[in-house]
C-alpha positions as CSV (number, residue, x, y, z in Angstrom):
1,M,-101.3,-21.9,-43.8
2,S,-103.8,-21.5,-40.9
3,E,-101.5,-23.1,-38.5
4,L,-98.7,-20.7,-39.4
5,Q,-100.9,-17.8,-39.2
6,G,-102.2,-18.8,-35.8
7,H,-98.4,-19.1,-34.7
8,M,-97.5,-15.7,-36.0
9,V,-100.5,-13.9,-34.2
10,A,-99.7,-15.8,-30.9
11,T,-96.1,-15.1,-31.0
12,K,-96.3,-11.6,-32.7
13,T,-93.8,-12.9,-35.2
14,S,-93.2,-10.8,-38.4
15,L,-93.7,-12.4,-41.7
16,L,-90.3,-11.4,-42.6
17,D,-88.5,-13.0,-39.7
18,I,-87.8,-16.1,-41.8
19,D,-85.4,-17.6,-39.4
20,E,-88.3,-18.0,-36.7
21,V,-90.7,-19.4,-39.5
22,R,-88.1,-21.9,-40.5
23,K,-87.7,-23.2,-37.0
24,R,-91.4,-24.4,-37.1
25,Y,-92.7,-24.4,-40.6
26,L,-91.5,-25.5,-44.2
27,P,-93.4,-24.8,-47.5
28,I,-94.6,-27.8,-49.4
29,T,-93.1,-27.9,-52.9
30,V,-94.5,-29.9,-55.8
31,C,-93.5,-30.5,-59.5
32,E,-95.4,-28.9,-62.3
33,V,-97.4,-32.1,-63.2
34,S,-98.6,-32.4,-59.5
35,A,-99.5,-28.7,-59.4
36,R,-101.7,-29.2,-62.6
37,R,-103.4,-32.2,-61.0
38,R,-104.1,-30.2,-57.8
39,G,-105.8,-27.5,-60.0
40,L,-103.2,-24.8,-58.7
41,D,-102.6,-21.4,-60.4
42,L,-99.2,-22.4,-62.0
43,K,-98.0,-18.9,-62.5
44,I,-98.6,-17.8,-58.9
45,A,-97.1,-21.2,-57.6
46,A,-94.0,-20.7,-59.7
47,A,-93.6,-17.1,-58.6
48,D,-94.0,-18.4,-54.8
49,Y,-91.2,-21.2,-55.3
50,S,-89.0,-18.6,-56.9
51,M,-89.3,-16.3,-54.0
52,W,-88.7,-19.3,-51.6
53,V,-85.6,-20.4,-53.6
54,S,-84.0,-17.0,-53.8
55,K,-85.1,-15.2,-50.9
56,G,-86.2,-17.8,-48.5
57,L,-89.6,-16.0,-48.2
58,V,-93.2,-17.4,-48.7
59,P,-96.6,-15.6,-48.6
60,C,-98.8,-16.3,-45.5
61,R,-101.4,-18.0,-47.8
62,A,-102.1,-21.1,-49.6
63,T,-101.2,-21.2,-53.2
64,P,-104.5,-20.2,-55.1
65,M,-106.4,-22.6,-57.2
66,A,-106.4,-21.8,-61.1
67,T,-109.3,-19.6,-62.5
68,P,-109.9,-18.2,-65.7
69,R,-108.6,-14.8,-64.4
70,S,-105.4,-16.4,-62.9
71,G,-103.6,-15.8,-66.3
72,K,-103.8,-17.5,-69.7
73,T,-100.4,-19.4,-68.9
74,S,-101.9,-21.0,-65.7
75,G,-105.0,-22.4,-67.4
76,G,-103.5,-25.6,-68.5
77,N,-105.2,-27.6,-65.8
78,I,-108.6,-26.0,-66.6
79,E,-108.1,-27.0,-70.2
80,T,-107.1,-30.4,-69.4
81,S,-110.0,-30.9,-67.1
82,K,-112.4,-29.5,-69.7
83,A,-110.8,-32.0,-72.4
84,M,-111.4,-34.9,-69.9
85,H,-114.9,-33.7,-69.3
86,D,-115.6,-33.5,-72.9
87,A,-114.2,-36.8,-73.4
88,D,-116.3,-38.5,-70.7
89,A,-119.4,-36.7,-72.2
90,K,-118.5,-38.0,-75.6
91,A,-118.1,-41.6,-74.4
92,F,-121.3,-41.4,-72.5
93,R,-123.1,-40.1,-75.6
94,F,-121.7,-43.0,-77.7
95,L,-122.7,-45.5,-75.1
96,L,-126.4,-44.1,-75.1
97,L,-126.2,-44.3,-78.9
98,G,-125.1,-47.8,-78.7
99,V,-127.8,-48.7,-76.1
100,G,-130.3,-46.9,-78.4
101,V,-129.2,-48.8,-81.5
102,L,-129.7,-52.0,-79.8
103,G,-133.2,-51.0,-78.5
104,L,-134.3,-49.9,-81.8
105,G,-133.0,-53.2,-83.2
106,A,-135.0,-55.3,-80.7
107,L,-137.8,-53.0,-81.3
108,G,-137.6,-53.3,-85.1
109,W,-137.5,-57.1,-84.8
110,W,-140.7,-56.9,-82.8
111,V,-142.4,-54.6,-85.2
112,F,-141.6,-56.4,-88.2
113,F,-141.6,-60.1,-87.3
114,S,-143.6,-60.6,-84.0
115,I,-146.8,-62.1,-84.2
116,A,-148.2,-59.5,-81.8
117,S,-146.8,-56.8,-84.0
118,P,-149.3,-54.3,-85.4
119,L,-147.5,-54.6,-88.6
120,G,-148.5,-58.1,-88.6
121,G,-151.8,-56.9,-89.6
122,V,-150.3,-54.8,-92.4
123,R,-148.4,-57.7,-93.9
124,Q,-151.6,-59.9,-93.6
125,N,-153.6,-57.3,-95.8
126,L,-150.7,-56.9,-98.4
127,A,-150.7,-60.5,-98.6
128,T,-154.3,-60.7,-99.9
129,K,-153.4,-58.1,-102.5
130,L,-150.1,-59.4,-103.7
131,T,-149.9,-61.4,-107.0
132,D,-146.2,-62.1,-107.3
133,Q,-146.1,-66.1,-106.8
134,S,-142.5,-66.1,-105.5
135,V,-143.3,-63.4,-102.8
136,L,-146.5,-65.2,-101.8
137,A,-144.5,-68.6,-101.5
138,R,-142.0,-66.9,-99.2
139,L,-144.7,-65.6,-97.0
140,A,-146.7,-68.7,-97.0
141,K,-143.7,-70.7,-95.7
142,N,-141.5,-68.4,-93.9
143,D,-143.4,-65.5,-92.2
144,P,-143.5,-65.9,-88.4
145,N,-147.1,-64.8,-88.2
146,P,-149.5,-67.7,-88.8
147,L,-152.4,-65.2,-89.9
148,V,-149.9,-63.9,-92.4
149,R,-148.9,-67.3,-93.7
150,A,-152.8,-68.3,-94.0
151,A,-153.5,-65.2,-96.1
152,A,-150.6,-65.8,-98.3
153,V,-151.6,-69.5,-98.8
154,K,-154.9,-68.8,-100.1
155,K,-153.2,-66.7,-103.1
156,V,-150.5,-69.4,-103.9
157,N,-151.1,-71.2,-107.3
158,N,-148.1,-73.6,-107.1
159,L,-149.5,-77.0,-106.2
160,S,-146.1,-78.4,-105.0
161,T,-145.8,-75.6,-102.6
162,L,-149.2,-76.0,-101.3
163,A,-148.6,-79.8,-100.9
164,K,-145.3,-79.0,-98.9
165,I,-147.1,-76.7,-96.5
166,V,-149.9,-79.3,-95.9
167,A,-147.1,-82.0,-95.1
168,N,-144.9,-79.7,-93.0
169,E,-146.8,-76.7,-91.5
170,T,-147.2,-76.7,-87.8
171,S,-150.2,-74.3,-87.6
172,P,-153.7,-76.2,-88.1
173,D,-155.0,-72.8,-89.5
174,V,-152.4,-72.7,-92.2
175,R,-152.3,-76.3,-92.8
176,G,-156.1,-76.3,-93.3
177,A,-155.9,-73.2,-95.6
178,A,-153.2,-74.9,-97.9
179,S,-155.4,-78.2,-97.7
180,A,-158.6,-76.3,-98.7
181,S,-156.8,-74.6,-101.7
182,L,-155.5,-77.8,-102.9
183,D,-158.8,-79.5,-102.9
184,E,-160.4,-76.6,-104.8
185,K,-157.6,-76.9,-107.5
186,F,-158.0,-80.7,-107.5
187,T,-161.7,-80.5,-108.1
188,S,-161.3,-79.2,-111.8
189,A,-158.2,-81.7,-112.5
190,K,-158.4,-84.6,-114.8
191,Q,-156.8,-88.0,-114.4
192,E,-153.9,-87.1,-116.7
193,D,-153.4,-84.0,-114.4
194,F,-153.0,-86.1,-111.4
195,V,-150.4,-88.3,-113.2
196,K,-148.2,-85.2,-114.1
197,M,-148.4,-84.2,-110.3
198,S,-147.5,-87.7,-109.3
199,I,-144.1,-87.8,-111.5
200,L,-143.0,-84.2,-110.7
201,G,-140.8,-85.6,-108.0
202,N,-142.5,-83.9,-105.1
203,S,-143.3,-86.6,-102.4
204,E,-146.2,-84.5,-100.7
205,L,-147.9,-83.5,-103.9
206,G,-147.3,-87.0,-105.6
207,A,-148.8,-88.7,-102.6
208,M,-152.0,-86.5,-102.6
209,A,-152.4,-87.0,-106.5
210,V,-152.2,-90.7,-106.3
211,D,-155.1,-90.8,-103.7
212,R,-157.0,-89.3,-106.7
213,L,-156.0,-91.7,-109.3
214,T,-158.6,-94.2,-110.1
215,D,-157.9,-95.8,-113.4
216,Q,-155.3,-98.7,-113.5
217,A,-153.5,-97.3,-116.7
218,S,-152.6,-94.0,-114.7
219,L,-151.7,-96.0,-111.6
220,A,-149.4,-98.2,-113.7
221,K,-147.5,-95.2,-115.3
222,V,-147.0,-93.7,-111.9
223,A,-146.0,-97.0,-110.2
224,T,-143.4,-97.5,-112.9
225,S,-142.0,-93.9,-113.6
226,A,-142.7,-91.8,-110.5
227,P,-139.1,-90.5,-109.4
228,T,-139.8,-91.0,-105.5
229,D,-140.1,-94.4,-104.0
230,D,-142.9,-93.4,-101.5
231,V,-145.2,-92.2,-104.5
232,R,-144.4,-95.4,-106.5
233,G,-145.4,-97.6,-103.4
234,K,-148.5,-95.7,-103.0
235,A,-149.6,-96.4,-106.7
236,V,-148.4,-100.1,-106.4
237,A,-150.8,-100.5,-103.4
238,K,-153.8,-99.3,-105.7
239,L,-152.9,-101.6,-108.5
240,T,-154.3,-105.0,-109.5
241,D,-152.8,-105.5,-112.9
242,Q,-150.7,-108.5,-112.4
243,A,-148.4,-108.1,-115.2
244,I,-147.5,-104.7,-114.2
245,L,-147.2,-105.9,-110.4
246,S,-144.9,-108.7,-111.5
247,K,-142.6,-106.3,-113.5
248,I,-142.3,-104.1,-110.4
249,A,-141.6,-106.9,-108.1
250,S,-138.9,-108.1,-110.3
251,T,-137.2,-104.7,-111.5
252,D,-138.0,-101.7,-109.1
253,Q,-135.0,-100.2,-107.7
254,N,-136.5,-100.2,-104.1
255,C,-136.8,-103.4,-102.3
256,D,-139.6,-102.1,-100.2
257,V,-141.5,-101.1,-103.4
258,R,-141.0,-104.8,-104.6
259,L,-142.3,-106.1,-101.4
260,L,-145.5,-104.1,-101.8
261,A,-145.9,-105.5,-105.2
262,I,-145.6,-108.9,-103.7
263,E,-148.3,-108.5,-101.5
264,K,-150.5,-107.7,-104.6
265,L,-149.5,-110.7,-106.6
266,T,-152.0,-113.8,-106.8
267,D,-150.4,-115.7,-109.7
268,R,-148.4,-118.5,-107.9
269,S,-146.3,-119.4,-110.8
270,I,-145.1,-115.6,-110.9
271,L,-144.5,-115.8,-107.2
272,D,-142.6,-119.0,-107.6
273,K,-140.4,-117.6,-110.2
274,I,-139.6,-114.2,-108.2
275,A,-138.8,-116.6,-105.0
276,A,-136.2,-118.4,-107.2
277,E,-134.8,-115.6,-109.2
278,N,-135.2,-112.1,-107.5
279,S,-132.1,-110.1,-107.2
280,C,-133.3,-108.8,-103.9
281,L,-132.8,-111.2,-101.1
282,R,-135.5,-109.7,-99.1
283,V,-138.0,-110.2,-101.7
284,R,-137.5,-113.9,-102.1
285,P,-138.7,-115.2,-98.8
286,A,-141.5,-112.7,-99.0
287,A,-142.6,-114.1,-102.3
288,H,-142.5,-117.8,-100.9
289,S,-144.4,-116.6,-98.0
290,R,-147.1,-115.1,-100.3
291,T,-147.3,-118.4,-102.2
292,L,-148.0,-120.2,-99.0
293,Q,-150.5,-117.8,-98.0
294,L,-152.4,-118.3,-101.3
295,L,-152.2,-122.1,-100.8
296,W,-153.9,-122.0,-97.4
297,R,-156.9,-119.7,-98.4
């Protein structure tokens, strides 16, 4: 409108001289949606347009922007802008909340499970006071902090759990604590206790128990009845009873255990029979080789 105003001043044209104005200038008309988007006062814009259509007159000014004082009916754009602002603000708050939740989740993981966490010391202290064996076993095997695992290991009474930790633990301190606890418990155990440990079905504990067996009767029982092959094989390696060894070489379900028994046999007649009749094809040549070994001594 500033250009129109300048022209009117320069030419001394009256505002009502519409013909002169129309020669050079035309008002810009827009739809209601466009007016809302531009933030115009809808009531004044509608009145200006009506005057232009009916009388051919336009005011010498730009259409004013919508303001709270412009009338309640023209506040649509303000309400729309406010709603959009509120929606954006709400979305931003949700974004901050999501970031916060993720941050707290990461912080929570660090607090409760990180080795560097200050709560690692809290869990370690609690482990020394716990008596629930199931909880202690879980801590001893699964806690990410080796200090907590070591503290729990010292309170664990289950020999199988301790043996598994000795066999599988990666931390030397935890493994050492479990081994020391086992040694302490083994000190008061008797031969029959070691036999029971050997035939429980736990390979790690069974192997440790066999190491502490000394009498042949106990070794024979383990060699013939332990459910795991490696425990039976370990017992066979300590046997000297030829009758038991002969039985194992002929009947054990595992050929590797039979081969271990063959290496312990000294009776050539038994070896000749095994070489001729054994059901395991790997055992027959081993028995024959053992016979030749004894002949050339």
